[in-house]
PDB file of N, CA, C and O in Angstrom:
ATOM      1  N   MET A   1      -7.652   4.690 -15.411  1.00  0.00           N
ATOM      2  CA  MET A   1      -6.292   4.780 -14.917  1.00  0.00           C
ATOM      3  C   MET A   1      -5.882   3.423 -14.347  1.00  0.00           C
ATOM      4  O   MET A   1      -6.662   2.763 -13.661  1.00  0.00           O
ATOM      5  N   ALA A   2      -4.645   3.018 -14.641  1.00  0.00           N
ATOM      6  CA  ALA A   2      -4.119   1.762 -14.109  1.00  0.00           C
ATOM      7  C   ALA A   2      -3.981   1.855 -12.590  1.00  0.00           C
ATOM      8  O   ALA A   2      -4.021   2.934 -12.000  1.00  0.00           O
ATOM      9  N   GLU A   3      -3.824   0.713 -12.002  1.00  0.00           N
ATOM     10  CA  GLU A   3      -3.658   0.630 -10.550  1.00  0.00           C
ATOM     11  C   GLU A   3      -2.398   1.382 -10.113  1.00  0.00           C
ATOM     12  O   GLU A   3      -1.420   1.461 -10.856  1.00  0.00           O
ATOM     13  N   HIS A   4      -2.437   1.933  -8.897  1.00  0.00           N
ATOM     14  CA  HIS A   4      -1.247   2.550  -8.329  1.00  0.00           C
ATOM     15  C   HIS A   4      -1.048   2.031  -6.913  1.00  0.00           C
ATOM     16  O   HIS A   4      -1.999   1.616  -6.252  1.00  0.00           O
ATOM     17  N   LEU A   5       0.195   2.060  -6.456  1.00  0.00           N
ATOM     18  CA  LEU A   5       0.493   1.669  -5.090  1.00  0.00           C
ATOM     19  C   LEU A   5       1.667   2.483  -4.600  1.00  0.00           C
ATOM     20  O   LEU A   5       2.463   2.982  -5.395  1.00  0.00           O
ATOM     21  N   PHE A   6       1.774   2.615  -3.297  1.00  0.00           N
ATOM     22  CA  PHE A   6       2.838   3.396  -2.680  1.00  0.00           C
ATOM     23  C   PHE A   6       3.943   2.477  -2.178  1.00  0.00           C
ATOM     24  O   PHE A   6       3.682   1.391  -1.660  1.00  0.00           O
ATOM     25  N   TYR A   7       5.170   2.927  -2.340  1.00  0.00           N
ATOM     26  CA  TYR A   7       6.344   2.243  -1.805  1.00  0.00           C
ATOM     27  C   TYR A   7       7.036   3.251  -0.899  1.00  0.00           C
ATOM     28  O   TYR A   7       7.700   4.173  -1.373  1.00  0.00           O
ATOM     29  N   SER A   8       6.874   3.069   0.416  1.00  0.00           N
ATOM     30  CA  SER A   8       7.416   4.013   1.384  1.00  0.00           C
ATOM     31  C   SER A   8       8.875   3.679   1.685  1.00  0.00           C
ATOM     32  O   SER A   8       9.195   2.578   2.135  1.00  0.00           O
ATOM     33  N   ILE A   9       9.754   4.653   1.428  1.00  0.00           N
ATOM     34  CA  ILE A   9      11.176   4.452   1.677  1.00  0.00           C
ATOM     35  C   ILE A   9      11.689   5.415   2.745  1.00  0.00           C
ATOM     36  O   ILE A   9      12.897   5.536   2.950  1.00  0.00           O
ATOM     37  N   GLY A  10      10.775   6.093   3.418  1.00  0.00           N
ATOM     38  CA  GLY A  10      11.133   7.101   4.412  1.00  0.00           C
ATOM     39  C   GLY A  10      11.844   6.518   5.621  1.00  0.00           C
ATOM     40  O   GLY A  10      11.695   5.342   5.954  1.00  0.00           O
ATOM     41  N   VAL A  11      12.615   7.373   6.262  1.00  0.00           N
ATOM     42  CA  VAL A  11      13.342   7.005   7.476  1.00  0.00           C
ATOM     43  C   VAL A  11      13.128   8.095   8.515  1.00  0.00           C
ATOM     44  O   VAL A  11      12.804   9.235   8.183  1.00  0.00           O
ATOM     45  N   ASP A  12      13.315   7.725   9.778  1.00  0.00           N
ATOM     46  CA  ASP A  12      13.132   8.711  10.849  1.00  0.00           C
ATOM     47  C   ASP A  12      14.426   8.952  11.626  1.00  0.00           C
ATOM     48  O   ASP A  12      14.411   9.466  12.745  1.00  0.00           O
ATOM     49  N   HIS A  13      15.547   8.567  11.007  1.00  0.00           N
ATOM     50  CA  HIS A  13      16.852   8.744  11.634  1.00  0.00           C
ATOM     51  C   HIS A  13      17.907   8.880  10.531  1.00  0.00           C
ATOM     52  O   HIS A  13      17.671   8.466   9.396  1.00  0.00           O
ATOM     53  N   PRO A  14      19.061   9.453  10.857  1.00  0.00           N
ATOM     54  CA  PRO A  14      20.116   9.555   9.837  1.00  0.00           C
ATOM     55  C   PRO A  14      20.551   8.152   9.397  1.00  0.00           C
ATOM     56  O   PRO A  14      20.672   7.241  10.216  1.00  0.00           O
ATOM     57  N   ILE A  15      20.783   7.996   8.093  1.00  0.00           N
ATOM     58  CA  ILE A  15      21.183   6.693   7.571  1.00  0.00           C
ATOM     59  C   ILE A  15      22.351   6.844   6.601  1.00  0.00           C
ATOM     60  O   ILE A  15      22.678   7.945   6.156  1.00  0.00           O
ATOM     61  N   LEU A  16      22.963   5.716   6.289  1.00  0.00           N
ATOM     62  CA  LEU A  16      24.023   5.639   5.291  1.00  0.00           C
ATOM     63  C   LEU A  16      23.518   4.792   4.132  1.00  0.00           C
ATOM     64  O   LEU A  16      22.563   4.033   4.297  1.00  0.00           O
ATOM     65  N   PRO A  17      24.142   4.908   2.958  1.00  0.00           N
ATOM     66  CA  PRO A  17      23.678   4.147   1.798  1.00  0.00           C
ATOM     67  C   PRO A  17      23.676   2.637   1.991  1.00  0.00           C
ATOM     68  O   PRO A  17      22.971   1.932   1.269  1.00  0.00           O
ATOM     69  N   ALA A  18      24.437   2.129   2.935  1.00  0.00           N
ATOM     70  CA  ALA A  18      24.475   0.675   3.164  1.00  0.00           C
ATOM     71  C   ALA A  18      23.185   0.145   3.787  1.00  0.00           C
ATOM     72  O   ALA A  18      22.925  -1.058   3.743  1.00  0.00           O
ATOM     73  N   GLU A  19      22.372   1.036   4.370  1.00  0.00           N
ATOM     74  CA  GLU A  19      21.114   0.579   4.973  1.00  0.00           C
ATOM     75  C   GLU A  19      20.153   0.155   3.864  1.00  0.00           C
ATOM     76  O   GLU A  19      19.874   0.936   2.954  1.00  0.00           O
ATOM     77  N   PRO A  20      19.644  -1.085   3.936  1.00  0.00           N
ATOM     78  CA  PRO A  20      18.811  -1.583   2.835  1.00  0.00           C
ATOM     79  C   PRO A  20      17.458  -0.879   2.740  1.00  0.00           C
ATOM     80  O   PRO A  20      16.934  -0.337   3.713  1.00  0.00           O
ATOM     81  N   LEU A  21      16.930  -0.914   1.542  1.00  0.00           N
ATOM     82  CA  LEU A  21      15.568  -0.429   1.315  1.00  0.00           C
ATOM     83  C   LEU A  21      14.582  -1.432   1.894  1.00  0.00           C
ATOM     84  O   LEU A  21      14.928  -2.598   2.081  1.00  0.00           O
ATOM     85  N   PRO A  22      13.358  -0.995   2.179  1.00  0.00           N
ATOM     86  CA  PRO A  22      12.328  -1.958   2.568  1.00  0.00           C
ATOM     87  C   PRO A  22      12.084  -2.919   1.396  1.00  0.00           C
ATOM     88  O   PRO A  22      12.363  -2.568   0.250  1.00  0.00           O
ATOM     89  N   PRO A  23      11.576  -4.104   1.664  1.00  0.00           N
ATOM     90  CA  PRO A  23      11.259  -5.027   0.562  1.00  0.00           C
ATOM     91  C   PRO A  23      10.257  -4.375  -0.393  1.00  0.00           C
ATOM     92  O   PRO A  23       9.375  -3.624   0.023  1.00  0.00           O
ATOM     93  N   LEU A  24      10.415  -4.679  -1.668  1.00  0.00           N
ATOM     94  CA  LEU A  24       9.463  -4.164  -2.659  1.00  0.00           C
ATOM     95  C   LEU A  24       8.074  -4.731  -2.379  1.00  0.00           C
ATOM     96  O   LEU A  24       7.947  -5.891  -1.988  1.00  0.00           O
ATOM     97  N   PRO A  25       7.046  -3.933  -2.574  1.00  0.00           N
ATOM     98  CA  PRO A  25       5.687  -4.460  -2.436  1.00  0.00           C
ATOM     99  C   PRO A  25       5.376  -5.376  -3.620  1.00  0.00           C
ATOM    100  O   PRO A  25       6.113  -5.384  -4.606  1.00  0.00           O
ATOM    101  N   GLU A  26       4.305  -6.139  -3.531  1.00  0.00           N
ATOM    102  CA  GLU A  26       3.852  -6.911  -4.685  1.00  0.00           C
ATOM    103  C   GLU A  26       3.319  -5.913  -5.710  1.00  0.00           C
ATOM    104  O   GLU A  26       2.451  -5.097  -5.399  1.00  0.00           O
ATOM    105  N   ILE A  27       3.835  -5.981  -6.914  1.00  0.00           N
ATOM    106  CA  ILE A  27       3.520  -4.984  -7.932  1.00  0.00           C
ATOM    107  C   ILE A  27       2.770  -5.639  -9.083  1.00  0.00           C
ATOM    108  O   ILE A  27       3.338  -6.474  -9.787  1.00  0.00           O
ATOM    109  N   PRO A  28       1.519  -5.283  -9.287  1.00  0.00           N
ATOM    110  CA  PRO A  28       0.791  -5.798 -10.445  1.00  0.00           C
ATOM    111  C   PRO A  28       1.399  -5.263 -11.745  1.00  0.00           C
ATOM    112  O   PRO A  28       1.865  -4.124 -11.788  1.00  0.00           O
ATOM    113  N   ARG A  29       1.396  -6.063 -12.782  1.00  0.00           N
ATOM    114  CA  ARG A  29       1.949  -5.652 -14.080  1.00  0.00           C
ATOM    115  C   ARG A  29       1.268  -4.367 -14.556  1.00  0.00           C
ATOM    116  O   ARG A  29       0.042  -4.273 -14.597  1.00  0.00           O
ATOM    117  N   GLY A  30       2.087  -3.389 -14.913  1.00  0.00           N
ATOM    118  CA  GLY A  30       1.590  -2.129 -15.453  1.00  0.00           C
ATOM    119  C   GLY A  30       1.219  -1.084 -14.422  1.00  0.00           C
ATOM    120  O   GLY A  30       0.834   0.025 -14.791  1.00  0.00           O
ATOM    121  N   ALA A  31       1.324  -1.405 -13.130  1.00  0.00           N
ATOM    122  CA  ALA A  31       0.924  -0.460 -12.076  1.00  0.00           C
ATOM    123  C   ALA A  31       1.871   0.733 -12.006  1.00  0.00           C
ATOM    124  O   ALA A  31       3.030   0.651 -12.412  1.00  0.00           O
ATOM    125  N   LEU A  32       1.357   1.830 -11.486  1.00  0.00           N
ATOM    126  CA  LEU A  32       2.159   3.003 -11.166  1.00  0.00           C
ATOM    127  C   LEU A  32       2.639   2.833  -9.726  1.00  0.00           C
ATOM    128  O   LEU A  32       1.826   2.716  -8.810  1.00  0.00           O
ATOM    129  N   VAL A  33       3.955   2.818  -9.526  1.00  0.00           N
ATOM    130  CA  VAL A  33       4.519   2.734  -8.176  1.00  0.00           C
ATOM    131  C   VAL A  33       4.941   4.137  -7.772  1.00  0.00           C
ATOM    132  O   VAL A  33       5.721   4.787  -8.468  1.00  0.00           O
ATOM    133  N   VAL A  34       4.419   4.599  -6.641  1.00  0.00           N
ATOM    134  CA  VAL A  34       4.694   5.944  -6.147  1.00  0.00           C
ATOM    135  C   VAL A  34       5.656   5.842  -4.968  1.00  0.00           C
ATOM    136  O   VAL A  34       5.310   5.287  -3.924  1.00  0.00           O
ATOM    137  N   LEU A  35       6.857   6.377  -5.136  1.00  0.00           N
ATOM    138  CA  LEU A  35       7.828   6.427  -4.044  1.00  0.00           C
ATOM    139  C   LEU A  35       7.447   7.569  -3.116  1.00  0.00           C
ATOM    140  O   LEU A  35       7.117   8.666  -3.568  1.00  0.00           O
ATOM    141  N   GLU A  36       7.496   7.303  -1.819  1.00  0.00           N
ATOM    142  CA  GLU A  36       7.169   8.373  -0.871  1.00  0.00           C
ATOM    143  C   GLU A  36       7.903   8.157   0.427  1.00  0.00           C
ATOM    144  O   GLU A  36       8.347   7.052   0.737  1.00  0.00           O
ATOM    145  N   GLY A  37       8.022   9.232   1.180  1.00  0.00           N
ATOM    146  CA  GLY A  37       8.648   9.196   2.497  1.00  0.00           C
ATOM    147  C   GLY A  37       9.818  10.163   2.575  1.00  0.00           C
ATOM    148  O   GLY A  37      10.433  10.508   1.567  1.00  0.00           O
ATOM    149  N   ARG A  38      10.105  10.588   3.784  1.00  0.00           N
ATOM    150  CA  ARG A  38      11.217  11.518   4.021  1.00  0.00           C
ATOM    151  C   ARG A  38      12.514  10.716   3.995  1.00  0.00           C
ATOM    152  O   ARG A  38      12.750   9.862   4.849  1.00  0.00           O
ATOM    153  N   ALA A  39      13.352  11.007   2.995  1.00  0.00           N
ATOM    154  CA  ALA A  39      14.599  10.256   2.824  1.00  0.00           C
ATOM    155  C   ALA A  39      15.563  11.065   1.973  1.00  0.00           C
ATOM    156  O   ALA A  39      15.150  11.962   1.239  1.00  0.00           O
ATOM    157  N   PRO A  40      16.863  10.743   2.071  1.00  0.00           N
ATOM    158  CA  PRO A  40      17.842  11.425   1.216  1.00  0.00           C
ATOM    159  C   PRO A  40      17.569  11.125  -0.256  1.00  0.00           C
ATOM    160  O   PRO A  40      17.009  10.084  -0.599  1.00  0.00           O
ATOM    161  N   ILE A  41      17.971  12.047  -1.109  1.00  0.00           N
ATOM    162  CA  ILE A  41      17.728  11.896  -2.544  1.00  0.00           C
ATOM    163  C   ILE A  41      18.372  10.624  -3.093  1.00  0.00           C
ATOM    164  O   ILE A  41      17.810   9.989  -3.985  1.00  0.00           O
ATOM    165  N   TRP A  42      19.542  10.243  -2.573  1.00  0.00           N
ATOM    166  CA  TRP A  42      20.192   9.032  -3.074  1.00  0.00           C
ATOM    167  C   TRP A  42      19.362   7.788  -2.772  1.00  0.00           C
ATOM    168  O   TRP A  42      19.442   6.802  -3.505  1.00  0.00           O
ATOM    169  N   ARG A  43      18.573   7.820  -1.713  1.00  0.00           N
ATOM    170  CA  ARG A  43      17.717   6.668  -1.390  1.00  0.00           C
ATOM    171  C   ARG A  43      16.612   6.538  -2.449  1.00  0.00           C
ATOM    172  O   ARG A  43      16.211   5.430  -2.805  1.00  0.00           O
ATOM    173  N   TYR A  44      16.131   7.673  -2.942  1.00  0.00           N
ATOM    174  CA  TYR A  44      15.145   7.639  -4.029  1.00  0.00           C
ATOM    175  C   TYR A  44      15.757   7.042  -5.293  1.00  0.00           C
ATOM    176  O   TYR A  44      15.101   6.285  -6.007  1.00  0.00           O
ATOM    177  N   GLY A  45      17.021   7.384  -5.567  1.00  0.00           N
ATOM    178  CA  GLY A  45      17.708   6.803  -6.719  1.00  0.00           C
ATOM    179  C   GLY A  45      17.860   5.296  -6.572  1.00  0.00           C
ATOM    180  O   GLY A  45      17.654   4.556  -7.534  1.00  0.00           O
ATOM    181  N   LEU A  46      18.218   4.837  -5.383  1.00  0.00           N
ATOM    182  CA  LEU A  46      18.338   3.399  -5.134  1.00  0.00           C
ATOM    183  C   LEU A  46      16.994   2.698  -5.329  1.00  0.00           C
ATOM    184  O   LEU A  46      16.931   1.615  -5.910  1.00  0.00           O
ATOM    185  N   ALA A  47      15.932   3.315  -4.845  1.00  0.00           N
ATOM    186  CA  ALA A  47      14.600   2.713  -4.981  1.00  0.00           C
ATOM    187  C   ALA A  47      14.177   2.659  -6.444  1.00  0.00           C
ATOM    188  O   ALA A  47      13.610   1.663  -6.892  1.00  0.00           O
ATOM    189  N   GLN A  48      14.448   3.719  -7.182  1.00  0.00           N
ATOM    190  CA  GLN A  48      14.096   3.728  -8.603  1.00  0.00           C
ATOM    191  C   GLN A  48      14.849   2.615  -9.332  1.00  0.00           C
ATOM    192  O   GLN A  48      14.279   1.926 -10.178  1.00  0.00           O
ATOM    193  N   HIS A  49      16.108   2.444  -9.007  1.00  0.00           N
ATOM    194  CA  HIS A  49      16.894   1.380  -9.632  1.00  0.00           C
ATOM    195  C   HIS A  49      16.328   0.005  -9.261  1.00  0.00           C
ATOM    196  O   HIS A  49      16.245  -0.878 -10.114  1.00  0.00           O
ATOM    197  N   ALA A  50      15.945  -0.179  -8.017  1.00  0.00           N
ATOM    198  CA  ALA A  50      15.373  -1.461  -7.568  1.00  0.00           C
ATOM    199  C   ALA A  50      14.076  -1.776  -8.315  1.00  0.00           C
ATOM    200  O   ALA A  50      13.767  -2.944  -8.550  1.00  0.00           O
ATOM    201  N   LEU A  51      13.326  -0.756  -8.683  1.00  0.00           N
ATOM    202  CA  LEU A  51      12.056  -0.952  -9.385  1.00  0.00           C
ATOM    203  C   LEU A  51      12.228  -1.173 -10.882  1.00  0.00           C
ATOM    204  O   LEU A  51      11.275  -1.554 -11.562  1.00  0.00           O
ATOM    205  N   HIS A  52      13.434  -0.940 -11.409  1.00  0.00           N
ATOM    206  CA  HIS A  52      13.634  -1.007 -12.855  1.00  0.00           C
ATOM    207  C   HIS A  52      13.246  -2.351 -13.461  1.00  0.00           C
ATOM    208  O   HIS A  52      12.655  -2.381 -14.540  1.00  0.00           O
ATOM    209  N   GLY A  53      13.555  -3.442 -12.811  1.00  0.00           N
ATOM    210  CA  GLY A  53      13.230  -4.763 -13.347  1.00  0.00           C
ATOM    211  C   GLY A  53      11.881  -5.292 -12.893  1.00  0.00           C
ATOM    212  O   GLY A  53      11.562  -6.456 -13.136  1.00  0.00           O
ATOM    213  N   SER A  54      11.093  -4.471 -12.248  1.00  0.00           N
ATOM    214  CA  SER A  54       9.799  -4.917 -11.712  1.00  0.00           C
ATOM    215  C   SER A  54       8.718  -4.865 -12.795  1.00  0.00           C
ATOM    216  O   SER A  54       8.955  -4.343 -13.884  1.00  0.00           O
ATOM    217  N   PRO A  55       7.543  -5.400 -12.499  1.00  0.00           N
ATOM    218  CA  PRO A  55       6.435  -5.327 -13.464  1.00  0.00           C
ATOM    219  C   PRO A  55       5.757  -3.955 -13.540  1.00  0.00           C
ATOM    220  O   PRO A  55       4.772  -3.796 -14.261  1.00  0.00           O
ATOM    221  N   ALA A  56       6.271  -2.965 -12.806  1.00  0.00           N
ATOM    222  CA  ALA A  56       5.662  -1.632 -12.808  1.00  0.00           C
ATOM    223  C   ALA A  56       5.638  -1.047 -14.215  1.00  0.00           C
ATOM    224  O   ALA A  56       6.578  -1.230 -14.988  1.00  0.00           O
ATOM    225  N   GLY A  57       4.566  -0.351 -14.538  1.00  0.00           N
ATOM    226  CA  GLY A  57       4.473   0.353 -15.810  1.00  0.00           C
ATOM    227  C   GLY A  57       5.121   1.717 -15.736  1.00  0.00           C
ATOM    228  O   GLY A  57       5.562   2.256 -16.752  1.00  0.00           O
ATOM    229  N   ALA A  58       5.183   2.284 -14.529  1.00  0.00           N
ATOM    230  CA  ALA A  58       5.768   3.606 -14.337  1.00  0.00           C
ATOM    231  C   ALA A  58       6.119   3.790 -12.866  1.00  0.00           C
ATOM    232  O   ALA A  58       5.592   3.106 -11.988  1.00  0.00           O
ATOM    233  N   VAL A  59       7.028   4.736 -12.622  1.00  0.00           N
ATOM    234  CA  VAL A  59       7.429   5.092 -11.261  1.00  0.00           C
ATOM    235  C   VAL A  59       7.214   6.589 -11.108  1.00  0.00           C
ATOM    236  O   VAL A  59       7.555   7.369 -11.997  1.00  0.00           O
ATOM    237  N   ALA A  60       6.648   6.982  -9.977  1.00  0.00           N
ATOM    238  CA  ALA A  60       6.435   8.396  -9.663  1.00  0.00           C
ATOM    239  C   ALA A  60       7.023   8.687  -8.291  1.00  0.00           C
ATOM    240  O   ALA A  60       7.251   7.780  -7.491  1.00  0.00           O
ATOM    241  N   VAL A  61       7.262   9.959  -8.036  1.00  0.00           N
ATOM    242  CA  VAL A  61       7.739  10.425  -6.744  1.00  0.00           C
ATOM    243  C   VAL A  61       6.657  11.316  -6.163  1.00  0.00           C
ATOM    244  O   VAL A  61       6.154  12.213  -6.839  1.00  0.00           O
ATOM    245  N   TYR A  62       6.297  11.069  -4.904  1.00  0.00           N
ATOM    246  CA  TYR A  62       5.244  11.845  -4.273  1.00  0.00           C
ATOM    247  C   TYR A  62       5.775  13.178  -3.768  1.00  0.00           C
ATOM    248  O   TYR A  62       6.786  13.233  -3.068  1.00  0.00           O
ATOM    249  N   ASP A  63       5.081  14.250  -4.134  1.00  0.00           N
ATOM    250  CA  ASP A  63       5.355  15.604  -3.657  1.00  0.00           C
ATOM    251  C   ASP A  63       4.082  16.081  -2.968  1.00  0.00           C
ATOM    252  O   ASP A  63       3.040  16.181  -3.616  1.00  0.00           O
ATOM    253  N   PRO A  64       4.140  16.375  -1.678  1.00  0.00           N
ATOM    254  CA  PRO A  64       2.907  16.750  -0.962  1.00  0.00           C
ATOM    255  C   PRO A  64       2.210  17.986  -1.531  1.00  0.00           C
ATOM    256  O   PRO A  64       1.012  18.163  -1.314  1.00  0.00           O
ATOM    257  N   ARG A  65       2.931  18.841  -2.252  1.00  0.00           N
ATOM    258  CA  ARG A  65       2.313  20.033  -2.833  1.00  0.00           C
ATOM    259  C   ARG A  65       1.650  19.756  -4.169  1.00  0.00           C
ATOM    260  O   ARG A  65       0.726  20.467  -4.564  1.00  0.00           O
ATOM    261  N   LEU A  66       2.118  18.719  -4.876  1.00  0.00           N
ATOM    262  CA  LEU A  66       1.623  18.462  -6.231  1.00  0.00           C
ATOM    263  C   LEU A  66       0.828  17.174  -6.371  1.00  0.00           C
ATOM    264  O   LEU A  66      -0.208  17.146  -7.034  1.00  0.00           O
ATOM    265  N   GLY A  67       1.308  16.124  -5.756  1.00  0.00           N
ATOM    266  CA  GLY A  67       0.790  14.774  -5.968  1.00  0.00           C
ATOM    267  C   GLY A  67       1.951  13.906  -6.422  1.00  0.00           C
ATOM    268  O   GLY A  67       3.103  14.187  -6.090  1.00  0.00           O
ATOM    269  N   ALA A  68       1.663  12.861  -7.172  1.00  0.00           N
ATOM    270  CA  ALA A  68       2.705  11.953  -7.653  1.00  0.00           C
ATOM    271  C   ALA A  68       3.179  12.426  -9.023  1.00  0.00           C
ATOM    272  O   ALA A  68       2.376  12.577  -9.944  1.00  0.00           O
ATOM    273  N   VAL A  69       4.470  12.657  -9.155  1.00  0.00           N
ATOM    274  CA  VAL A  69       5.054  13.120 -10.415  1.00  0.00           C
ATOM    275  C   VAL A  69       5.759  11.924 -11.069  1.00  0.00           C
ATOM    276  O   VAL A  69       6.695  11.361 -10.502  1.00  0.00           O
ATOM    277  N   VAL A  70       5.304  11.548 -12.254  1.00  0.00           N
ATOM    278  CA  VAL A  70       5.887  10.408 -12.969  1.00  0.00           C
ATOM    279  C   VAL A  70       7.302  10.770 -13.412  1.00  0.00           C
ATOM    280  O   VAL A  70       7.517  11.791 -14.065  1.00  0.00           O
ATOM    281  N   VAL A  71       8.278   9.908 -13.043  1.00  0.00           N
ATOM    282  CA  VAL A  71       9.678  10.166 -13.394  1.00  0.00           C
ATOM    283  C   VAL A  71      10.237   9.125 -14.368  1.00  0.00           C
ATOM    284  O   VAL A  71      11.228   9.389 -15.050  1.00  0.00           O
ATOM    285  N   VAL A  72       9.620   7.965 -14.439  1.00  0.00           N
ATOM    286  CA  VAL A  72      10.045   6.897 -15.350  1.00  0.00           C
ATOM    287  C   VAL A  72       8.796   6.191 -15.840  1.00  0.00           C
ATOM    288  O   VAL A  72       7.891   5.918 -15.052  1.00  0.00           O
ATOM    289  N   THR A  73       8.732   5.890 -17.137  1.00  0.00           N
ATOM    290  CA  THR A  73       7.584   5.150 -17.640  1.00  0.00           C
ATOM    291  C   THR A  73       7.984   4.222 -18.779  1.00  0.00           C
ATOM    292  O   THR A  73       8.853   4.539 -19.592  1.00  0.00           O
ATOM    293  N   HIS A  74       7.333   3.079 -18.814  1.00  0.00           N
ATOM    294  CA  HIS A  74       7.460   2.118 -19.910  1.00  0.00           C
ATOM    295  C   HIS A  74       6.070   1.821 -20.455  1.00  0.00           C
ATOM    296  O   HIS A  74       5.863   0.809 -21.125  1.00  0.00           O
ATOM    297  N   SER A  75       5.132   2.691 -20.171  1.00  0.00           N
ATOM    298  CA  SER A  75       3.739   2.468 -20.524  1.00  0.00           C
ATOM    299  C   SER A  75       3.183   3.690 -21.262  1.00  0.00           C
ATOM    300  O   SER A  75       3.489   4.824 -20.894  1.00  0.00           O
ATOM    301  N   PRO A  76       2.378   3.470 -22.290  1.00  0.00           N
ATOM    302  CA  PRO A  76       1.763   4.611 -22.976  1.00  0.00           C
ATOM    303  C   PRO A  76       0.713   5.324 -22.118  1.00  0.00           C
ATOM    304  O   PRO A  76       0.267   6.421 -22.451  1.00  0.00           O
ATOM    305  N   GLU A  77       0.329   4.690 -21.016  1.00  0.00           N
ATOM    306  CA  GLU A  77      -0.676   5.296 -20.135  1.00  0.00           C
ATOM    307  C   GLU A  77      -0.107   6.451 -19.308  1.00  0.00           C
ATOM    308  O   GLU A  77      -0.853   7.323 -18.863  1.00  0.00           O
ATOM    309  N   TRP A  78       1.207   6.459 -19.104  1.00  0.00           N
ATOM    310  CA  TRP A  78       1.857   7.476 -18.282  1.00  0.00           C
ATOM    311  C   TRP A  78       2.876   8.222 -19.117  1.00  0.00           C
ATOM    312  O   TRP A  78       3.432   7.666 -20.064  1.00  0.00           O
ATOM    313  N   ARG A  79       3.131   9.497 -18.769  1.00  0.00           N
ATOM    314  CA  ARG A  79       4.200  10.243 -19.428  1.00  0.00           C
ATOM    315  C   ARG A  79       5.052  10.910 -18.347  1.00  0.00           C
ATOM    316  O   ARG A  79       4.542  11.312 -17.302  1.00  0.00           O
ATOM    317  N   GLU A  80       6.332  11.018 -18.610  1.00  0.00           N
ATOM    318  CA  GLU A  80       7.237  11.654 -17.656  1.00  0.00           C
ATOM    319  C   GLU A  80       6.797  13.095 -17.426  1.00  0.00           C
ATOM    320  O   GLU A  80       6.487  13.819 -18.372  1.00  0.00           O
ATOM    321  N   GLY A  81       6.773  13.503 -16.166  1.00  0.00           N
ATOM    322  CA  GLY A  81       6.318  14.833 -15.800  1.00  0.00           C
ATOM    323  C   GLY A  81       4.832  14.914 -15.502  1.00  0.00           C
ATOM    324  O   GLY A  81       4.357  15.933 -15.001  1.00  0.00           O
ATOM    325  N   GLN A  82       4.098  13.866 -15.798  1.00  0.00           N
ATOM    326  CA  GLN A  82       2.660  13.840 -15.516  1.00  0.00           C
ATOM    327  C   GLN A  82       2.438  13.866 -14.008  1.00  0.00           C
ATOM    328  O   GLN A  82       3.128  13.168 -13.265  1.00  0.00           O
ATOM    329  N   VAL A  83       1.492  14.658 -13.560  1.00  0.00           N
ATOM    330  CA  VAL A  83       1.143  14.725 -12.143  1.00  0.00           C
ATOM    331  C   VAL A  83      -0.144  13.959 -11.930  1.00  0.00           C
ATOM    332  O   VAL A  83      -1.147  14.203 -12.601  1.00  0.00           O
ATOM    333  N   VAL A  84      -0.105  13.022 -10.982  1.00  0.00           N
ATOM    334  CA  VAL A  84      -1.255  12.169 -10.689  1.00  0.00           C
ATOM    335  C   VAL A  84      -1.778  12.534  -9.302  1.00  0.00           C
ATOM    336  O   VAL A  84      -1.014  12.588  -8.339  1.00  0.00           O
ATOM    337  N   ASP A  85      -3.063  12.781  -9.207  1.00  0.00           N
ATOM    338  CA  ASP A  85      -3.682  13.199  -7.951  1.00  0.00           C
ATOM    339  C   ASP A  85      -3.936  11.983  -7.058  1.00  0.00           C
ATOM    340  O   ASP A  85      -4.972  11.325  -7.159  1.00  0.00           O
ATOM    341  N   VAL A  86      -2.976  11.704  -6.189  1.00  0.00           N
ATOM    342  CA  VAL A  86      -3.091  10.602  -5.233  1.00  0.00           C
ATOM    343  C   VAL A  86      -2.593  11.083  -3.871  1.00  0.00           C
ATOM    344  O   VAL A  86      -1.848  12.060  -3.785  1.00  0.00           O
ATOM    345  N   THR A  87      -3.004  10.402  -2.822  1.00  0.00           N
ATOM    346  CA  THR A  87      -2.566  10.718  -1.477  1.00  0.00           C
ATOM    347  C   THR A  87      -2.070   9.458  -0.815  1.00  0.00           C
ATOM    348  O   THR A  87      -2.741   8.429  -0.887  1.00  0.00           O
ATOM    349  N   PRO A  88      -0.891   9.501  -0.156  1.00  0.00           N
ATOM    350  CA  PRO A  88      -0.383   8.300   0.506  1.00  0.00           C
ATOM    351  C   PRO A  88      -1.314   7.856   1.639  1.00  0.00           C
ATOM    352  O   PRO A  88      -2.044   8.658   2.222  1.00  0.00           O
ATOM    353  N   PRO A  89      -1.262   6.576   1.925  1.00  0.00           N
ATOM    354  CA  PRO A  89      -2.122   6.055   3.013  1.00  0.00           C
ATOM    355  C   PRO A  89      -1.731   6.616   4.373  1.00  0.00           C
ATOM    356  O   PRO A  89      -2.351   6.279   5.382  1.00  0.00           O
TER     357      PRO A  89
END
């Protein structure tokens, strides 16, 4: 399995869309980036868009009941809907 890393976009207070996302982590080419954290759904959309031009091979969303669910992929190693057994740090 290719490398994976977490990108935490969670917040602990009410926010508006103008509040910036945290800086993107350093992303190795082909890595699976897992979005995680308590945040509005639109913040997840903003983060996914920010990752579109990155070297990531795929993007997943962390669900505490399932694991990381792949939602976007540009790599044959990952498929949309695939559940990856990972736990956030």
